[in-house]
C-alpha positions in Angstrom: 94.0 85.2 85.4 94.1 88.8 86.5 96.3 89.4 89.5 97.0 92.5 91.5 99.8 93.7 93.8 100.6 96.8 95.6 103.6 98.7 97.0 104.2 98.5 100.7 105.9 101.4 102.5 106.5 102.4 106.1 104.2 105.3 105.6 101.3 103.1 104.7 99.6 101.5 101.7 98.2 103.8 99.1 95.4 102.8 96.7 97.2 104.8 94.0 100.0 102.2 94.1 97.6 99.4 93.0 98.7 98.0 89.7 97.2 95.4 87.4 98.9 92.5 85.8 97.8 89.9 83.2 99.7 86.7 82.6 100.3 87.6 79.0 100.2 91.4 78.9 98.2 92.6 76.0 98.4 89.3 74.1 95.1 87.5 73.7 94.4 84.6 76.0 94.8 81.1 74.5 91.6 79.3 73.8 90.9 76.2 75.8 90.3 73.0 73.8 86.8 71.5 73.9 86.8 68.7 76.5 83.7 67.2 75.0 81.5 64.6 76.7 83.0 63.0 79.8 81.9 59.5 80.9 81.0 60.0 84.6 83.0 57.5 86.6 82.2 59.2 89.9 78.9 61.0 90.6 79.0 64.8 91.4 75.7 65.9 92.7 74.3 69.3 93.9 73.1 69.2 97.5 72.1 72.7 98.5 72.8 76.4 97.9 72.4 79.7 99.7 72.7 83.3 98.6 75.3 85.6 100.1 73.7 88.9 101.2 75.1 92.1 99.8 77.4 92.8 96.9 79.1 90.0 95.0 81.6 87.7 96.7 85.3 88.5 96.7 88.1 86.0 96.7 88.3 84.3 100.1 88.9 81.1 101.9 85.9 79.6 103.8 86.7 78.8 107.4 84.8 75.8 108.8 84.4 75.4 112.6 81.8 73.6 114.7 79.8 72.6 111.6 79.5 76.2 110.3 81.0 78.3 107.6 81.8 82.1 107.7 81.7 84.1 104.5 81.7 87.8 103.6 80.7 90.1 100.7 82.6 93.0 99.3 80.2 95.6 100.9 80.5 94.3 104.4 77.9 91.6 104.9 79.2 88.8 107.1 77.3 85.6 107.4 77.6 82.3 109.3 75.8 79.4 107.7 75.3 75.8 108.8 77.4 73.3 106.8 74.7 70.6 106.8 72.1 72.5 104.9 73.2 76.1 104.3 70.7 77.7 106.7 71.7 81.0 108.1 72.9 81.0 111.7 73.5 84.7 112.0 74.6 87.7 110.0 76.0 91.3 110.4 75.9 94.1 107.9 79.0 96.3 108.7 78.0 98.8 105.9 81.6 99.2 104.8 83.8 97.6 102.2 86.1 94.6 103.0 89.3 93.5 101.5 89.3 89.8 102.5 87.0 87.1 103.9 86.3 86.3 107.5 88.2 84.4 110.2 86.0 82.1 112.4 86.4 79.8 115.3 82.9 78.4 115.5 81.6 81.3 117.6 83.4 84.6 116.7 84.0 85.9 113.2 86.6 88.6 112.4 87.1 90.7 109.3 89.3 93.7 108.2 87.6 96.6 106.6 89.0 98.6 103.7 89.4 101.5 106.2 91.9 99.4 108.2 89.7 98.4 111.0 89.6 94.9 112.6 86.0 94.0 113.6 85.0 91.0 115.7 81.4 89.7 115.7 79.4 86.9 117.4 75.7 85.9 117.4 74.8 88.7 114.9 76.4 91.5 117.0 79.6 93.5 116.7 81.8 92.8 119.8 84.6 95.3 119.2 86.6 97.3 116.7 90.3 98.0 116.6 92.3 100.3 114.3 95.1 98.9 112.2 98.2 100.5 110.8 98.0 98.8 107.4 95.6 96.9 105.1 95.1 93.2 105.1 94.2 90.9 102.2 94.3 87.6 104.1 91.4 86.1 106.1 92.1 86.7 109.9 92.8 83.6 111.9 90.7 83.3 115.0 92.2 80.7 117.3 93.2 80.2 121.0 91.2 83.2 122.2 93.1 85.5 119.8 92.7 87.1 116.4 95.9 86.9 114.2 96.4 89.1 111.2 98.8 89.1 108.3 99.1 92.7 107.1 100.2 94.1 103.8 103.2 96.0 105.4 104.6 92.5 106.0 103.8 92.4 109.7 101.9 89.8 111.8 99.8 91.0 114.7 97.8 89.4 117.5 94.7 90.8 119.3 92.9 89.6 122.4 89.6 88.0 121.3 87.6 89.2 124.3 88.7 92.8 124.3 90.3 93.6 120.9 93.5 94.8 122.6 96.6 94.4 120.5 98.9 91.9 122.2 102.0 92.0 119.9 103.2 92.7 116.4 106.1 91.1 114.5 107.4 93.5 111.9 109.5 92.3 108.9 111.1 94.3 106.2 110.6 92.9 102.7 110.3 93.5 99.0 108.5 96.6 97.8 105.6 94.7 96.3 103.1 92.4 98.1 100.2 90.4 96.5 96.7 91.6 97.0 95.7 88.0 97.5 95.1 85.6 100.4 98.3 84.6 102.0 99.3 81.8 104.4 98.2 82.2 108.1 97.5 79.0 110.0 97.8 77.2 113.4 100.1 74.3 113.8 100.1 72.7 117.3 101.3 75.6 119.5 102.7 77.6 116.6 101.4 80.3 114.4 102.5 79.8 110.8 102.7 82.8 108.5 103.9 83.4 105.0 106.3 86.3 105.0 107.6 86.9 101.5 108.9 83.6 100.3 109.4 82.1 103.8 107.2 80.1 106.1 107.7 81.4 109.6 106.7 79.8 112.9 105.9 82.2 115.8 105.0 81.8 119.4 101.3 82.8 119.5 101.7 84.3 122.9 104.4 86.9 122.1 105.3 86.7 118.4 108.7 85.4 119.0 110.1 83.6 115.9 110.8 79.9 116.5 111.9 78.9 113.0 111.7 80.1 109.4 112.1 78.1 106.2 112.6 79.6 102.7 110.3 78.2 100.0 111.5 80.7 97.3 113.9 83.6 97.2 113.4 86.9 95.4 115.2 87.1 92.1 115.4 89.6 89.3 116.5 93.2 88.8 113.2 95.1 89.5 110.4 94.9 92.1 108.1 93.0 89.9 110.6 90.3 89.0 111.5 90.0 92.7 107.9 89.6 93.9 107.5 86.4 95.9 104.8 85.5 98.4 103.2 82.4 99.8 99.6 82.0 98.7 96.6 80.3 100.3 95.7 77.7 100.9 98.4 75.4 102.3 98.0 71.7 102.7 98.6 70.2 106.1 98.7 66.4 106.8 100.1 65.5 110.3 103.4 67.3 110.6 103.8 68.1 106.9 102.8 71.5 105.6 103.0 72.1 101.8 102.7 75.6 100.3 103.0 77.4 97.0 105.2 80.4 96.4 103.6 82.7 93.8 104.8 81.7 90.3 107.9 80.2 91.7 107.9 77.0 93.7 105.9 74.4 95.5 107.5 72.9 98.6 106.8 70.8 101.8 108.1 71.4 105.3 108.3 69.3 108.4 106.6 71.8 110.6 107.5 69.9 113.8 111.2 70.4 113.2 111.1 73.5 111.0 112.9 71.6 108.3 112.5 71.9 104.5 111.7 68.5 102.9 111.7 69.6 99.2 110.8 72.3 96.7 110.1 72.0 93.0 109.7 74.8 90.4 106.0 75.5 89.8 104.4 78.5 88.0 101.1 78.7 89.8 99.1 81.4 91.6 96.7 79.3 93.7 97.3 77.1 96.8 97.7 73.3 97.0 96.0 70.4 98.6 96.7 66.7 99.1 96.6 63.6 101.3 99.4 61.8 103.2 100.9 60.5 99.9 100.5 63.3 97.4 100.3 67.1 96.9 98.3 68.5 93.9 98.2 72.0 92.4 97.2 73.8 89.3 99.7 75.8 87.2 98.8 79.2 85.8 98.3 77.7 82.4 95.7 75.1 83.7 98.0 72.1 83.8 97.2 70.1 87.0 100.1 68.2 88.5 100.8 66.0 91.6 104.0 65.4 93.6 104.9 62.8 96.1 104.4 64.4 99.5 107.5 62.9 101.0 110.0 63.3 98.2 108.7 65.8 95.7 108.8 63.3 92.9 106.4 64.1 90.1 103.5 61.6 90.2 101.4 62.7 87.3 100.1 65.7 85.4 97.3 66.5 83.0 96.7 69.2 80.4 93.0 68.4 79.9 92.0 71.7 81.7 94.7 73.8 80.1 94.0 77.6 79.8 90.8 77.3 81.9 91.9 79.6 84.9 91.5 77.1 87.6 90.9 77.4 91.3 93.1 75.7 93.9 92.2 72.0 94.1 90.5 70.1 96.8 91.7 66.5 97.4 89.0 64.1 98.4 89.0 60.3 98.7 86.8 60.3 95.6 89.0 62.5 93.5 90.5 66.0 93.1 87.9 68.8 92.7 88.8 72.0 90.8 86.7 74.8 89.3 87.3 77.1 86.3 86.5 80.6 85.3 83.6 79.4 83.2 81.7 77.9 86.1 82.6 74.3 85.5 83.5 71.9 88.3 85.9 69.0 87.4 86.7 65.8 89.2 90.1 64.3 88.5 91.5 60.9 89.6 94.0 61.3 92.4 95.9 58.3 91.0 96.7 59.5 87.5 94.8 62.8 86.9 92.3 61.5 84.3 88.9 63.2 84.2 86.2 61.4 86.2 83.4 63.9 85.8 82.6 67.5 84.9 79.6 69.6 85.9 78.4 73.0 84.6 77.1 75.2 87.4 75.2 78.5 87.2 78.4 80.4 88.2 80.5 82.6 86.0 83.5 81.7 88.0 84.3 81.1 91.6 85.3 83.3 94.5 86.7 80.4 96.6 88.4 77.1 96.1 86.3 74.0 96.8 86.2 73.5 100.6 85.6 70.1 102.3 82.4 69.4 104.2 82.4 67.2 107.3 80.3 64.5 105.4 82.7 64.1 102.6 81.1 66.6 100.1 82.3 70.2 99.5 81.2 73.7 99.1 82.3 76.5 96.7 81.5 80.2 96.7 80.6 81.7 93.3 81.5 85.2 92.1 77.8 86.1 92.1 77.5 85.2 95.8 76.1 81.7 95.8 77.5 79.2 98.3 76.9 75.8 96.7 77.3 72.4 98.2 77.9 69.2 96.3 78.1 65.5 97.3 80.4 62.7 96.0 78.2 59.6 96.7 
């Protein structure tokens, strides 16, 4: 899986600092073993699909609010579609490149352009624009009449949703490298949770004051690359427990009500995690899928059936764990022991989002060629 990172500096973030990394350098990628035929123990059925306007999709999360999804294309098309049937609710063409997907609260969508501009939209119209001091590679969070941003200079900023006025900024110093990848930015009760380096930090959304911070992983090594540690999207929240992955380092769970670390375990993955009230599941960089006890961190199961297949983050459903691969396959694994319940070849050549739950129990996933596809688990 190709990953990218960039240097952060107080003077700004330069495109020339962008580097490329592959998991094995110049070595050839291992060849996945043929899975063969799978006896379908749980149906996995296509429901509907809709095409994203504009250039192909970039990696992003798909915010769902009030029965609608917001999604964005690389060249600035922002669309809101109905979760029930994929019909277009409204769209805006910003005619400029974007670095990340959209934030959305059911009415207003917000994106950050490659030119460091925060743009808010509703009902097919641009409401306001606000200049930023740094780039962002994480979907904005639109909540509580505010827009929150996690910026690549390791700062968190809040803007008034009505006017676009900046309300506060929380600046942190950190390591020289940051991931060019969706980070952790979420609401928890009356807290804003943000991944800053290897820490999960809770802030007062009104003024940015830090209420608590919990380290998931600490930087180690003798150079910037070895010391790179960031929390990656998406986290898994069930009640007061928030579980996250630190890039190629750890998976851990936190009691977000008390700001207390419950457990961490070594885990070499690059995508987020999901789960239910009993388990947390994630995919390692080599395609091994594993599950931990949500309360204790005890290993529950793992499976290497999907090894070397460059997996998305998983989606935990009552019918099984859904995950996609770089070849366009969707897989359904048992949440009890990880055995393969079904596999489905899609028309995709890889996915630009992880599977995301629908209100009716199905899920959607965005392909790299810009198709938003919905599936049911009857």
